[in-house]
N, C-alpha and C positions, 0 to 999 in steps of 0.2 A: 212360338216367338208370345213374349210379352205384348201388352197395348202398346206400350212406349216403344218397342224394337220395331212393331208394325210401323208407326207414325216414323220413326225416321228412317225405315228403310224406301217408305213412299216418297219421303221429302229427299233421299239420294236418287231416286228416280226423276224426280221433278227437277231437281237442279242442276242434273247433267241431259235431261232432257232425252234420257234411254225409253227406247220403246217409243215414243211418241210419233215417230214419222217424218222427221225433217226432211225436206226435199230442197231445200234452197240454203245457200251460205254465202254472204258478201265475198265480191270475188277482189283480189287482190293479189297482185304478184310478190315472188320474195323479194327481201329487199337486196339483195344481191342482181337483178335484172332492174337497174335501177331507171333508164327510161321507160322501159315498161310501166316501171311501178308509179312513176312520175306521171305517165299519160293517165292511168286506171283512177289514179287519187284525183285529178284536174276531172275526168271525167263523171267520179262520183260525186264530187262537190257539185259541180253544174247540174247532175241529177236529180239530188236529195234538195236543190234548193226549190226544186218542183215535185218535189214529193214524191219521186223515182228513188230507186236503189241499182245497183250494177252486183248482178248475182248470178250464179252460176248453181247449175243442180248437182245436188247430192244426195246420197244414201247412207245411212246412218248404219254403220258396221258395227253391232253392238260388241265383239270382242275387243275392237280400237277405243271406242267410247269408255269401255270397263278400265280401260290402262290410262286414257287419258291421251291417247296418240292421234283423237282425233278433236278440232275446234269446233264445239260446236255454238251455231250462229246464232241461237235463242235462248241458251241455259243461262244460269250463274255463275259455273264452275266448269271449267276445263281439265281438274285434276283426277275425275273419271271413278268408277267406283272403286277400285281397290284401295285407292289411298282415302276414300272417305271411309270404307269399312275399319283400315287400320286407325284413321284419327277416331271412330268411334270405341273402338277396341282401347286406344288411350286414354281417353275420356273417361270410361269407365273405371278404368283402373286407380285412375287419380283420383277421381270421387270415392271409389269405396276404400280408398288407402287413406283418405285425407289428407292429401298433399297438399299443402298451402299454395297459395296463389292465382291469380288470376289467368286468361288465356289470351295470346294474341296472335295475329298474322302479320308478317310486314310484307305486303305488295299483296292487294287483296282482288283485283281486276275486279267483275262483277259483285264479288261480294260472298259467292257460296261457300267457301269453306267456313268463314268466320257465321256466317246465316246457321251455318248446319252447327257450328259451338253454343251458339246461343238456342236453338232449339234443345239442343241435348243435354245443357245444362235443365232445361224447363221439363223435359221428359224422365229424366233421372231424379228429380226432385232438389237440384240446386237453390236455395236463394239468396246466395250472398256473392259469389261470383262475377267479376264484369268480364266481358269480352273487349279486347280493344284492337281496333280496326286501322291499320298504319298505312298509308298511302300517299303518293304524291297526288293523286288523282288526275296528275296531267300526263302519264307516262311514264315511261324512265329518262332518267339522267342521261347526259352525253358524260362518256368515260373519261376520268382524267388520264393524262398523258403521263404522270409520274408514279402512276401505281401498276396495274396490271396489262402487261403489252398486250395480250391475246384480245383484251377489250379494246383496243385502241385500234380504230377504223370500221368498227362494228357500227351496225345502223339500228342498234335496238332503240334508240332513244329517238329515231324517226318514225317508229312503228306508232302507227295511229290504234291499232287494235285495242293494246292494254290501256289506254287512256280513254278509264271509265269515269265521270263526275262523281262528285260525290253524292249529287241531288239523286243520281241512278242509285248507285249504292243504298242509300237510304229508301230510296223506292220501292227495291228490292226486299229488304228487311220489310219494311211494310206490306208488300204482296203477302208475304208468310207469316205476320202477324206477330213480328219477331221486333221490332223496333220500339225500347223501351229505355230508361236511365241507366240501365248497366249495359247498354251497348255504348262504347265510347269511339271517339272517331280521332285520329289523328293526322290532320291533312298536312303535308309537305314534303319535301325531301328528308329521309333516315336520318342524315346527318345535323339535321337542322331540330326535327322535333323529336327523337327516341332520348337522347344526352339527357334533357330534363323532363320527360313525362313523369307522371305522378303515378308512377308502379311500382309498389312498395315490392311484389312478388310475385311469381309467374311459376304457372304449375305447368303450362304447356305453350312454348315457344316455335311458331311454324314460320319457317321462311321460306319466302318465295320472291326473289329482289331478281333474280336471273345472272345480273351482273358480281363481277368481284368487287368492286366497289358498294353496291348497295348491300350485298351480303354481308359482307366486312362491317357496314355503317349500321346494320342493326344487330350482330354480334355483340359487337364490343360492348356498348351500353345496354343489353337485354341480357346475354347469357350468365353474368354473374347473378343475375334476380331469379335465375330459375332454382326453384326449389330442388332439394334434394328428392329424388324421387320422381322429378320430373321429367318431360319430354323434350326433345329437342328433335323437330323434323326439319329435313332440307327438301325441299319440292324440286329443285331444280341440280340435283347434284350430276347428273349426266350433262350439264354444260360447265364447261373448263373452267369459265370465270369464278362460277358459282364454289364449285367444288377446290381450286387452289384456296379460294380465300379460308373456306372453311379448316383445310388444312394447314394452311398457314396459322390460324388462330389456335387450334387443337394443339401445334407444335410450339406457339408463345406460351400457351400456357398449361403444356403439360399435362392436357385430358387423354384419357387413357380408355376411355368407354368405347366399347365395343361399337362400330357402325355397322346398322342390321340393314339390308336390300329391303323395299316394300315393295316394289312392281319392276324394277329395272328402270326407272328413272328417278326414282324418291327415294331418300334412307333415312332413320333416326337413330338417335340413343337413347338410353333413359340415364339420367345423371346420377351418380351412385350415391346411398344413402349414407349419411354420418360422415 
C-alpha cells in the first residue's frame, strides 16, 4: 500500500470507530414505540442538563460495522468500511480519468463521508476540487402528504439522532485537519438550498436523504450537473421511499445506466460518457 492508501485506511477505521472498542451507546427506543421513546427523550433531556446521559452497553461487531449495520455512538460516519472502500475507488477512478467537477453529499450526519472525500483529494494530490456539504443540520423534514404515500406517517422527521449541528460537523473536519476554503457548506432543506447552489459541475454525487422527498429534492437540481463518467451513489437504496424516488427520476429522464449494488444497502451507477 502507498502512503496515501495507508492514510485513508487509517482514516476509515477512525471515522467508523472500528476496532476501538466502543462499550456504550446512547439509548433511544425505536420511533414505533412512541410512549417509550417519548419517556426516554424526556429523561435524556433531564439527564443531559446535569451533565449525564442515557446509555446502554454495547459491543462492536466488526462484520456489522463494516456494512454500516450498527450505528456508532462516537464515530463520524455510520456508512461502514465497505461503502468507504467503494467511495475511495470511485474517487481514485474519476481523478485518474480527469472527470470534471466537485464532490457533494446530500445528508451528512456527523460528516464522515465528506471528511473522507476531502482527505482523498488531499491524499491523491488534487488541488482544485471542492467538497460540498449539504444538510439541514436540523434533522429530516416532515414528509409532504401529496408526494410519496409510504413516507406519510413515518417519524423520520422526529428522530433526533440525524440532527447534528453545523458547528459539530465543522469541528469534526477540524479534528482531522481538513477544514479549509475548499469545503463548502449548504445549510437548509434541500428544496431551498440546492436549486441555486453555486455548483457548475459534479464528478461525484452521494445521496443520503432517507425519504422520497429529500432524495428527489437532491436529484432534480444536481443530477443534471453530474459530468459524464461521474458517479451517483445512493446510500439509502434499501429504504422504500428513497428507492422509489430514484426509480421515478430515472424513469422520468430515461436513465438507462445499470444500477450496481455496493453492500446490500447502497447502490451506484456511473453516468455514461459522451
